[in-house]
C-alpha positions, 0 to 999 in steps of 0.5 A: 519503544513507543514507536515500535509498539504503535507500528505493531498496532498499525500493522495488525490493524492493517491486516484487519482493516483490509480483511473486513473491507474485503469481507464486506465487498465479497459478502454483500456487494459481489454480484450486485452493482458492478460499479461498486468495486470501482467506487471502493477502489477509487475511494480506498486508493485515490482519496489517500492523497487529499487525506494525506495533504490534510494530515500533513497540514493539520496532524491527527493521524491517529484520529484519522486512522481511528475514524477510518476503522469507524467508517468501515464499521458503519459501512456494514449497516449500509450493506445490511440495508441493501445500500451497496454503493454507499456501503462501498464508498463508506468502506473505501473512505474508511480504508483510505483514512486508516492507511493515510493515518498509519502511513504518515505515522510510520514515515514520520517516526522512522527514517528507514524502510524496514518499519514501513515494510512491516506496516504495509505487508499484512494488508495482502494477507488480510485482503485474501482472507477477507475475500475467501471468508466473505464468499462463504457463509461460515463466518457471520458479518458480526465478527468483522464489525466487532473487530472494526469497532474495537480497532477504532476505539483502541487506535483512538486511545493509543496516544494515551496508552503508549504516550506517543504524540499525534502531531505532524512532523516538524518538516511538514511546516514547510511542505506547502512552500517547498519548491522541488527541483527538476531532478527530484520531480523527475525522480518522483515521476519515475517512482510513480511509474514503478508503482503503476507497473507493480499494480498492473502486473499484480492484477493482470498476470495470472499463473497456471498453478494458482488454481488451488487454495494452497497455491493462492495463499502461498502467493499471498504470503510471498507478496506480503513477505516481499514487501516486508523483506524489501524494507529490510533489504533496502536498509541493510544492502542499500536501496540501489543494490536491493532494487537492482537485485530484486527487480532483475531477479524477478525479471529472470524468474518470471520467464519460468513462472509457470513453475510454482517455485519460480513463480513464487520467488518472482512474486516475492522479489517483485513486491520488494520495491513497495517500501523502497518507493514509499520511502524514496517519495517521502524523502523527496517531498520531505514534510509531505509524508501524507501527500507522498504516501497518497500519491503512490497509492493513487498510482496503485489505483491507476494500475487497477483501472485498465484491468477493470475497464477491459471487457475481456479481462486484461492479461499480460504474459511472462515475457511482458512481465519480464520486460516490465521488471527490467523497465522498473529496475531502470526507473528505480535506479535512475530515480535513486541516482537523481536523488543522490545527486540532488542530496550532494548538490545540497550538501554545504560541504560540497559547495 
């Protein structure tokens, strides 16, 4: 019961952390120093890997998540003072600390993908609402500051409220002496590449119907829904079947994605791979939950870089997206097959 309660806390906090970070970037940084968005995204995504390694070794995921919320709160003071780059960096580091802390907890406490999907899905909605509200003047910046202050205090106290431990998983003791076989290393590379593709597709593909607030919000809802659904589908049908059905279905639907219904369904199916890849990477690296979580968030950052550096704004077409979905399906299935083969060879009953 404590695990479910803490997962709910982290999921709700995920919504608010991403919302408050997006609000800050849109309210204070937009139109300011252009490199601030690169600073923010680098810190928010790339830093999760070293933070995750520290958490694997030392534990303290709840404290890291609470500190992350606190840093987002403090970043507003820098933004108010006109220190845009420090504000973006502070918010990005805070975002990374929260995600790494929450991700490690869910990966440690659950062996399936359903809870992981629940944790990762609210961020997309928070990001969208924070972006929209940050561009307007109807909401004071005091509101997100108070939310982050409360979130920091509540998460810090959560081990005492829910009587849950804040220690690293037992398997983490052996992580830094863990030697990965060639098949598992190959599988990890394949999953990493799938996440890069998902990030690139999310940033670089545009839809002709996504021009109204209602349509844009619908796209965000199916993005979040796909991430949640992917975890449960993987648990219920098996990761191979869920991956094949979602990616090949998305590949077909992207061909007709100029139609809003087909486009929304394609987005939903395409995002179902997120909890699958996170769980698969965590299973490969065993006790390195934080490292595996951070490794794949670094892949998200790499998918963002080509779009940011493109002078004309990188765009890909429907046919290209269909091809990327098919490549992703092949890489996912190959990675799962390599994992399964390695598990069988390690099973003493098969020796």
